C-alpha positions in Angstrom: -34.7 -80.0 1.8 -33.0 -76.6 1.8 -29.5 -76.2 4.0 -29.2 -74.0 6.8 -26.2 -71.7 8.2 -26.6 -72.0 11.6 -23.9 -71.7 14.0 -21.3 -74.4 14.6 -22.1 -74.4 18.5 -25.0 -75.9 17.9 -23.5 -78.9 15.6 -21.8 -82.1 16.6 -19.7 -83.9 14.2 -20.0 -86.9 16.4 -24.1 -86.9 15.9 -23.4 -85.6 12.4 -21.8 -88.3 11.0 -24.2 -91.0 12.4 -27.1 -89.1 10.9 -25.9 -88.7 7.9 -24.8 -92.8 7.6 -28.4 -93.2 8.7 -29.6 -91.6 6.2 -27.4 -93.0 3.6 -28.6 -96.3 4.4 -32.0 -95.7 4.5 -32.9 -93.2 2.1 -37.0 -93.6 2.2 -36.8 -93.7 6.1 -38.4 -96.9 6.3 -36.0 -98.1 9.4 -36.9 -96.8 12.4 -34.6 -98.7 14.7 -32.1 -96.9 16.7 -28.6 -96.6 15.8 -26.1 -98.4 18.5 -23.1 -96.6 20.1 -21.2 -99.4 22.0 -18.7 -98.1 24.4 -18.7 -101.1 26.2 -19.9 -100.9 29.5 -22.1 -98.6 28.3 -24.4 -98.9 25.2 -26.2 -96.2 23.9 -29.5 -96.5 21.3 -29.9 -93.6 19.4 -33.3 -92.8 18.0 -33.4 -92.8 14.3 -34.5 -89.3 14.1 -33.9 -86.4 16.5 -32.9 -82.9 16.9 -33.4 -80.0 15.0 -36.3 -79.8 12.4 -36.7 -77.5 9.5 -38.6 -75.0 11.2 -36.0 -74.9 13.8 -33.0 -74.6 11.6 -34.9 -71.8 9.4 -35.4 -69.8 12.4 -32.2 -70.0 14.1 -30.9 -68.9 10.9 -33.1 -65.8 10.1 -32.7 -65.0 14.0 -28.7 -64.8 13.5 -28.5 -63.1 10.6 -31.0 -60.8 11.8 -28.4 -59.8 14.8 -25.8 -59.6 12.1 -27.8 -57.2 10.0 -29.0 -54.9 12.6 -26.1 -53.9 14.7 -26.9 -51.0 17.0 -30.4 -51.4 16.7 -32.5 -52.7 19.5 -34.2 -56.3 18.5 -37.0 -58.0 20.4 -38.4 -61.4 20.2 -42.2 -61.5 20.6 -41.3 -64.7 23.1 -38.6 -67.7 23.2 -38.1 -68.4 19.4 -37.9 -71.8 20.4 -38.3 -73.6 23.3 -34.6 -74.2 23.8 -32.8 -72.8 26.8 -29.1 -72.8 25.3 -30.6 -71.3 22.0 -32.6 -68.7 24.1 -30.0 -68.0 26.3 -27.1 -67.2 23.1 -30.1 -64.8 21.7 -30.3 -62.8 25.0 -26.0 -62.8 25.6 -26.5 -61.0 21.8 -28.6 -58.4 23.3 -32.3 -59.8 21.9 -35.0 -58.8 24.6 -38.1 -61.1 25.0 -41.5 -58.9 24.8 -44.0 -61.9 26.1 -43.3 -64.9 27.8 -44.0 -68.4 26.7 -47.4 -68.5 27.9 -48.1 -64.8 27.0 -47.1 -62.6 30.0 -46.0 -59.5 28.8 -41.9 -58.7 29.7 -41.6 -55.6 27.9 -45.0 -53.3 26.7 -45.7 -53.0 23.3 -46.0 -49.5 24.3 -42.5 -49.1 24.2 -41.7 -50.2 20.6 -41.2 -47.9 17.7 -40.7 -48.2 14.3 -37.0 -48.3 14.4 -36.8 -51.7 16.6 -36.5 -54.9 15.1 -39.3 -57.7 16.0 -38.6 -61.7 15.3 -41.9 -63.5 15.0 -40.9 -66.8 16.6 -41.2 -70.5 15.1 -44.4 -71.1 16.8 -45.8 -67.9 14.7 -48.4 -65.1 16.3 -51.8 -63.8 16.3 -53.3 -61.8 13.9 -54.2 -59.3 16.4 -50.4 -58.6 17.6 -49.1 -59.0 14.0 -51.3 -55.8 13.3 -50.4 -54.2 16.2 -46.8 -53.9 15.0 -47.3 -53.3 11.8 -49.6 -50.7 13.0 -46.6 -49.1 14.6 -44.6 -49.4 11.4 -42.6 -52.7 12.6 -41.7 -54.7 9.2 -42.6 -57.9 10.8 -42.4 -59.8 7.3 -38.6 -59.0 7.0 -37.9 -61.1 10.5 -40.8 -63.8 10.5 -39.5 -66.9 11.4 -43.1 -69.0 11.6 -42.5 -72.5 10.8 -43.9 -73.0 7.3 -45.4 -76.6 8.5 -47.1 -74.3 11.2 -48.5 -72.1 8.1 -49.7 -75.2 6.5 -51.8 -75.4 9.7 -53.1 -71.9 8.9 -53.5 -72.1 5.4 -55.5 -75.6 5.2 -57.9 -74.0 8.3 -58.3 -71.2 5.2 -59.2 -73.5 3.2 -61.8 -75.5 4.3 -63.1 -72.2 6.3 -63.6 -71.5 3.0 -66.0 -74.4 2.1 -68.5 -73.4 5.1 -66.5 -76.1 8.0 -65.8 -75.1 11.6 -62.2 -75.6 13.0 -61.5 -78.1 16.0 -57.7 -77.4 17.1 -56.1 -80.0 18.7 -53.6 -78.2 21.0 -52.4 -77.1 24.4 -54.5 -73.6 24.9 -51.8 -71.4 26.4 -48.9 -72.5 24.4 -47.9 -69.6 21.9 -48.3 -71.9 18.8 -52.2 -73.1 19.8 -53.0 -69.3 20.1 -51.4 -68.5 17.0 -53.4 -71.2 15.1 -56.7 -70.6 16.7 -56.0 -67.1 15.5 -55.7 -67.7 12.1 -58.3 -70.1 12.1 -60.8 -68.4 14.4 -60.7 -65.1 11.5 -62.3 -67.2 9.2 -64.5 -69.7 10.4 -65.7 -70.6 14.3 -63.2 -72.7 16.1 -62.6 -73.9 19.6 -59.5 -75.9 21.3 -59.7 -79.2 22.5 -56.7 -80.0 24.6 -57.2 -84.0 24.6 -59.3 -86.9 24.1 -61.4 -86.4 27.4 -62.5 -82.8 26.2 -63.0 -84.0 22.5 -65.5 -86.7 24.4 -67.0 -84.0 26.3 -67.3 -81.7 23.0 -68.7 -84.6 21.1 -71.8 -84.3 23.5 -72.7 -80.5 22.6 -73.0 -82.2 18.6 -75.4 -85.1 19.5 -77.1 -83.1 22.2 -76.5 -85.1 25.3 -75.5 -82.2 27.0 -77.2 -78.5 27.1 -76.3 -76.2 25.0 -76.0 -73.4 27.6 -73.0 -75.4 29.7 -70.6 -75.6 26.2 -69.8 -71.7 27.0 -68.9 -72.2 30.7 -66.8 -75.3 30.1 -64.9 -74.5 26.8 -64.7 -70.7 28.5 -61.7 -69.0 26.4 -61.3 -71.6 24.0 -64.2 -70.8 21.5 -64.0 -67.7 18.9 -66.5 -64.3 19.3 -69.8 -65.3 18.4 -69.5 -68.8 18.4 -73.1 -70.8 18.3 -73.1 -74.3 19.7 -75.7 -74.7 18.5 -74.9 -75.1 14.7 -71.1 -74.4 14.7 -70.2 -78.2 15.1 -72.1 -79.1 12.2 -69.5 -79.6 10.0 -66.2 -79.3 11.2 -62.3 -80.1 10.3 -59.5 -81.0 12.8 -56.6 -79.1 12.8 -53.4 -79.6 15.2 -50.6 -77.8 16.8 -47.9 -79.3 15.1 -45.9 -80.9 18.0 -48.9 -82.7 19.6 -48.8 -86.7 19.4 -50.0 -87.2 15.9 -51.7 -90.3 17.1 -54.0 -88.5 19.8 -55.0 -85.8 16.9 -55.5 -88.8 14.6 -57.4 -90.4 17.7 -59.5 -87.0 18.1 -60.2 -86.8 14.5 -61.6 -90.5 13.9 -63.6 -89.9 17.3 -65.4 -86.8 16.2 -65.6 -88.3 12.7 -67.6 -91.2 13.9 -69.7 -88.8 15.9 -70.8 -87.0 13.1 -71.3 -90.4 10.9 -73.2 -91.9 13.4 -75.3 -88.5 14.7 -76.6 -87.3 11.3 -76.8 -91.1 9.8 -74.1 -90.5 6.9 -72.1 -93.3 5.3 -68.2 -92.8 4.1 -69.5 -91.4 0.7 -71.3 -88.5 2.4 -69.2 -87.8 5.5 -67.2 -85.2 3.6 -70.5 -83.2 3.7 -70.0 -82.8 7.3 -66.2 -83.4 8.1 -63.0 -82.3 6.2 -60.3 -84.7 5.8 -57.2 -82.7 7.4 -54.7 -85.3 7.6 -52.3 -83.2 5.7 -51.7 -80.9 8.7 -49.4 -83.5 10.3 -45.9 -82.5 10.5 -43.2 -84.6 9.4 -40.7 -83.8 11.6 -43.2 -84.5 14.7 -44.2 -87.7 12.8 -40.7 -88.7 12.4 -39.1 -88.0 16.1 -42.0 -90.0 17.1 -42.1 -93.1 15.0 -38.4 -93.3 15.6 -39.1 -93.3 19.3 -41.6 -96.4 19.2 -39.0 -97.8 16.6 -36.7 -97.7 19.7 -39.6 -99.1 22.1 -38.4 -102.6 21.1 -35.1 -102.2 22.3 -34.0 -104.2 25.8 -32.8 -101.3 27.6 -32.3 -100.0 31.2 -33.5 -96.5 31.3 -34.3 -94.0 28.8 -33.0 -90.4 28.9 -34.6 -87.4 27.1 -33.2 -84.2 25.7 -35.3 -81.0 25.0 -36.5 -78.0 26.7 -38.7 -78.5 29.9 -41.7 -76.4 28.3 -41.1 -78.1 24.8 -44.1 -79.7 23.9 -42.9 -82.1 21.2 -40.0 -83.1 23.7 -42.3 -83.7 26.9 -44.4 -86.4 23.9 -41.3 -88.4 23.3 -40.9 -88.3 27.3 -44.7 -89.8 27.5 -43.9 -92.4 24.7 -40.7 -93.6 26.4 -42.2 -93.6 29.9 -44.5 -96.4 28.5 -41.4 -99.0 29.0 -38.5 -97.5 30.7 -37.7 -95.4 33.9 -37.3 -92.4 32.0 -35.2 -89.2 32.6 -36.2 -85.5 31.3 -33.1 -82.9 31.0 -32.3 -79.9 28.9 -28.9 -80.4 29.2 -25.3 -82.2 30.3 -25.1 -80.0 33.9 -28.6 -81.9 34.7 -26.2 -85.1 34.9 -25.0 -84.2 38.4 -22.8 -87.2 39.0 -22.7 -90.9 38.4 -25.1 -91.4 41.0 -27.8 -88.1 40.9 -29.7 -86.6 37.9 -31.9 -83.4 38.1 -35.2 -84.3 36.1 -37.9 -82.7 35.0 -41.4 -83.9 35.6 -43.4 -84.0 31.7 -46.6 -83.3 33.1 -45.9 -80.4 36.2 -42.7 -79.1 35.2 -41.5 -79.5 38.7 -37.4 -80.5 39.0 -36.1 -83.2 41.4 -33.5 -84.9 42.5 -33.3 -88.7 41.5 -30.8 -90.8 43.1 -29.4 -94.2 41.7 -30.7 -93.5 38.7 -28.3 -95.5 36.7 -28.7 -99.3 37.2 -26.2 -101.3 38.3 -26.1 -103.1 34.9 -22.9 -104.3 33.0 -23.4 -103.1 30.2 -25.6 -100.1 31.4 -28.2 -100.3 28.2 -29.7 -96.7 27.6 -32.0 -95.1 25.0 -31.6 -91.5 23.8 -33.5 -89.1 21.9 -33.8 -85.3 21.6 -36.7 -83.1 20.9 -36.7 -80.9 17.7 -35.5 -77.9 19.4 -32.4 -79.6 21.1 -29.0 -78.4 19.0 -27.1 -81.9 18.3 -24.1 -80.3 20.2 -26.1 -80.9 23.3 -26.7 -84.8 22.9 -23.3 -84.9 22.2 -22.3 -83.3 25.7 -24.6 -85.9 27.3 -23.3 -88.7 25.5 -19.7 -87.8 26.5 -20.7 -86.6 30.0 -22.4 -90.3 30.7 -19.1 -91.8 28.8 -16.9 -90.1 31.2 -18.7 -91.7 34.0 -17.5 -94.9 32.8 -14.3 -93.6 31.8 -14.7 -94.6 28.1 -15.5 -90.9 26.7 -11.8 -91.7 24.4 -13.9 -94.0 22.3 -15.7 -91.1 21.4 -12.7 -89.4 19.6 
């Protein structure tokens, strides 16, 4: 896989050595057990896969090269390039300005842009409408486009199956940048609707079977369907694609459920299902799969707590928290500063994004056992800083040198 040049401030010698050792011993990536850092009074079990993915490193390399190559020009990002506070703060410190927040709220009017400005497309991609608007202003969007290749793969697959007459069901968080971009690209080619989760999928299926009156669809899924969507015919031949950072098992479950509904409703068998349901399993992101599989492989570990490190608005990080919570008391932080002391941690509720100080979060165990992972947009350097701070609480940081 391609090697990227990214700032050393995001690298970690400690983590790099661990990852390289695991890669050498498990080239086929079949071993999802964690790596043990035995520091005596505290044992840290690091997930087999975590941290920067291909798409994130690609985006960081392009962004920092863009800054270097455009000294003196105004440089803008459409929104957060990735959902990581450290990386976005570094870009802002280098003069980059954000045009929108992560939910699409305008921070700087597009009207203020000129053909002389540089606009970086974030790793999540953008809508066709915004892309066309920038091009109309004479801004070279292709030159500074950091869209993840795996996101583009979803768009390409959507276009392929649209060409065969399928409508698209997008599994994604409706307000997320990537979902908005994928919806835009899919709906340019075929009728498209967004579902957030299995519960919404079950309700959507009732319009396929006729259990719910067609008119209700336009109220229940308001703002989630493409222009001209006809509920009476546009769900009779479908394919499911996803926001790449969703839980892979959730997307598969949604796809399997809709497939079964189609089978039963149209009285098909497996040999004829392709006439109404497209196989889109190849759109799941490898990094999302690897990181989630690594957490599942970690759940067999006897541990006292779990710590997940990542941006609080990071979808893939939130899903890692969700997986860990099934077994351990889990704390979600975006950096070492959230470890306020040995007695208190500033934790983010991944459901509500509310911050709260949790006291006595480190159990009185000897040794203390912590399972740890990080999201795909979290620098390895931040993971090392968290490890070192915990080690320092127990007076064993020197063992990491």
